[in-house]
MARKE-110654 format. One line per field, with one value per residue (C-alpha): x, y, z; residue number from 1. Coordinates in nm, 4 decimals, m for minus. Example, Ala and Ser with C-alpha at 12.3 -4.5 7.8 and 13.67 -1.06 7.14 Angstrom:
xx: [1.2300, 1.3670]
yy: [m0.4500, m0.1060]
zz: [0.7800, 0.7140]
resi: [1, 2]
This chain:
xx: [m5.4216, m5.2279, m5.5580, m5.6644, m5.3451, m5.3918, m5.7467, m5.6110, m5.3893, m5.4672, m5.2597, m5.2320, m5.4493, m5.7244, m5.6950, m5.7292, m6.0468, m6.1832, m6.1218, m6.1951, m5.8517, m5.5572, m5.2763, m5.0477, m5.2543, m5.2069, m4.8307, m4.8164, m4.9978, m4.7523, m4.4547, m4.5936, m4.6503, m5.0294, m5.0959, m4.9179, m4.7840, m4.5653, m4.3664, m4.4489, m4.2061, m4.0798, m4.4237, m4.6324, m4.9176, m5.1780, m5.3972, m5.7638, m5.8361, m5.5695, m5.7106, m6.0653, m5.9533, m5.7512, m5.9157, m5.7721, m5.6762, m5.8425, m5.6262, m5.6335, m5.5321, m5.2031, m4.8899, m4.7356, m5.0431, m5.1871, m5.3547, m5.1070, m4.8485, m4.4829, m4.3335, m4.1938, m4.4570, m4.7271]
yy: [12.4070, 12.1364, 11.9845, 12.3165, 12.3292, 11.9789, 12.0617, 12.3448, 12.1158, 11.8222, 11.5734, 11.5716, 11.2574, 11.4317, 11.7347, 11.5147, 11.3570, 11.6976, 11.8464, 11.5334, 11.5119, 11.2728, 11.3054, 11.3652, 11.6713, 11.8060, 11.7532, 11.9101, 12.2194, 12.2418, 12.2061, 12.4709, 12.7105, 12.7171, 12.5548, 12.6667, 12.4032, 12.3577, 12.0682, 11.9158, 11.6522, 11.6128, 11.5603, 11.7888, 11.9626, 12.1878, 12.4466, 12.3633, 12.7237, 12.7161, 12.3933, 12.5309, 12.8422, 12.6444, 12.5657, 12.2698, 12.3363, 12.1330, 11.8870, 12.1021, 12.4098, 12.2607, 12.3908, 12.1619, 11.9451, 11.9549, 11.6161, 11.4753, 11.2045, 11.3035, 11.2534, 10.9086, 10.7224, 10.5199]
zz: [11.1238, 10.9384, 10.8270, 10.6746, 10.4684, 10.3343, 10.2238, 10.0068, 9.7975, 9.5714, 9.3738, 8.9934, 8.9903, 9.1876, 8.9573, 8.6497, 8.7853, 8.8814, 8.5348, 8.3309, 8.1678, 8.1939, 8.4440, 8.1474, 8.0563, 8.4084, 8.3939, 8.0454, 8.1734, 8.4623, 8.2269, 7.9898, 8.2812, 8.2424, 8.5811, 8.8967, 9.1339, 9.4373, 9.5736, 9.9092, 10.0328, 9.6760, 9.5246, 9.3058, 9.4845, 9.3237, 9.4900, 9.4471, 9.3513, 9.0759, 8.9346, 8.9446, 8.7528, 8.4942, 8.1610, 7.9697, 7.6085, 7.3384, 7.1499, 6.8376, 7.0355, 7.1535, 6.9857, 6.7249, 6.6793, 6.3312, 6.3075, 6.0562, 6.0851, 6.0572, 5.7104, 5.6496, 5.8544, 5.6862]
resi: [1, 2, 3, 4, 5, 6, 7, 8, 9, 10, 11, 12, 13, 14, 15, 16, 17, 18, 19, 20, 21, 22, 23, 24, 25, 26, 27, 28, 29, 30, 31, 32, 33, 34, 35, 36, 37, 38, 39, 40, 41, 42, 43, 44, 45, 46, 47, 48, 49, 50, 51, 52, 53, 54, 55, 56, 57, 58, 59, 60, 61, 62, 63, 64, 65, 66, 67, 68, 69, 70, 71, 72, 73, 74]
């Protein structure tokens, strides 16, 4: 039974490979509440079904990103 439980969960690295995004994108989605997670022994674990249902946002669709540099930077 323990083996069945471990097959249900994947790491953020495995999720990033599966979805073709960076690990940072996975953690950002978790932080923003767009991707459910749980902690197992202090580490982040994601259900495979949640990752499969999650659609990454495009770069332009992220809040606060407008493609311009902040004022004062050259």
